[in-house]
C-alpha positions as CSV (number, residue, x, y, z in Angstrom):
1,M,-24.6,-4.0,-13.7
2,A,-22.9,-7.2,-14.8
3,H,-19.9,-7.1,-17.4
4,H,-18.5,-9.8,-19.4
5,Y,-14.5,-9.2,-19.4
6,P,-13.4,-12.1,-22.4
7,E,-9.8,-11.2,-21.7
8,I,-9.4,-10.9,-18.2
9,E,-11.3,-14.5,-18.0
10,K,-8.9,-15.6,-20.5
11,R,-6.0,-14.6,-18.2
12,L,-7.6,-16.3,-15.5
13,R,-8.6,-19.6,-17.1
14,Q,-4.7,-19.5,-18.1
15,A,-3.7,-19.2,-14.6
16,C,-6.1,-22.0,-13.3
17,G,-4.4,-24.2,-16.1
18,H,-0.9,-23.1,-14.9
19,L,-1.5,-24.0,-11.2
20,A,-2.8,-27.5,-12.2
21,G,0.2,-27.9,-14.1
22,I,2.5,-26.8,-11.0
23,L,0.7,-29.1,-8.7
24,A,1.4,-32.0,-11.1
25,M,4.9,-31.1,-11.1
26,M,5.2,-31.2,-7.3
27,E,3.6,-34.3,-7.4
28,D,6.4,-35.6,-9.8
29,R,8.9,-33.8,-7.6
30,Q,10.3,-31.7,-10.1
31,D,12.9,-28.9,-9.9
32,C,12.2,-26.1,-7.6
33,Q,13.6,-23.6,-10.3
34,Q,11.0,-24.9,-12.8
35,L,8.2,-24.5,-10.1
36,V,9.5,-20.9,-9.3
37,Q,9.1,-19.8,-12.9
38,Q,5.8,-21.7,-13.4
39,L,4.8,-19.6,-10.3
40,Q,5.9,-16.5,-11.7
41,A,4.1,-17.2,-15.0
42,V,1.1,-17.3,-12.7
43,E,1.3,-14.6,-10.9
44,G,2.1,-12.3,-14.0
45,S,-1.3,-13.6,-15.6
46,I,-3.2,-12.8,-12.3
47,H,-1.5,-9.4,-12.3
48,K,-2.4,-8.4,-15.8
49,A,-5.8,-9.7,-15.3
50,K,-6.2,-7.2,-12.3
51,R,-4.9,-4.4,-14.3
52,L,-7.3,-5.1,-17.1
53,L,-10.1,-5.3,-14.8
54,I,-9.2,-2.0,-12.8
55,E,-9.0,-0.3,-16.3
56,E,-12.3,-1.4,-17.3
57,H,-13.4,-0.5,-14.1
58,V,-12.0,3.0,-14.1
59,G,-12.7,3.5,-17.7
60,H,-16.3,2.3,-17.8
61,C,-17.8,2.6,-14.4
62,I,-16.1,5.8,-12.9
63,L,-15.9,7.7,-15.8
64,E,-19.4,6.9,-17.2
65,S,-20.6,7.7,-13.8
66,L,-18.8,11.3,-14.3
67,S,-20.2,12.2,-17.3
68,H,-23.7,11.2,-16.6
69,G,-23.2,13.3,-13.3
70,D,-24.0,10.1,-11.0
71,M,-20.7,10.7,-9.3
72,D,-18.8,14.1,-8.4
73,S,-15.2,14.4,-9.0
74,E,-14.2,14.0,-5.6
75,E,-16.1,10.7,-5.2
76,A,-14.5,9.6,-8.5
77,R,-11.0,10.5,-7.2
78,E,-11.6,8.7,-3.8
79,K,-12.7,5.6,-6.0
80,I,-9.6,5.7,-8.3
81,A,-7.0,6.2,-5.5
82,S,-8.8,3.2,-3.0
83,L,-8.0,1.1,-6.6
84,V,-4.4,2.4,-6.9
85,K,-3.6,0.3,-3.9
86,Y,-4.2,-2.7,-6.0
87,L,-1.5,-2.0,-8.7
């Protein structure tokens, strides 16, 4: 089932914009400190997008499957544990 995640898409688009800006900064031979700051901003956007996606998946897919009896608690625990490593 396909899902629409506008907040996640927004953050990923921001990261893409930042990356384009960083490449331009590199071409202009900008200061390394500024480049690192911009890379940190990209990393933050991607990390937040990842967290939101995991929260959505746990909140909707896993818990919904549990409530409908499509998944047992052990399978849900395993799926959640497999996602936690990405946080």
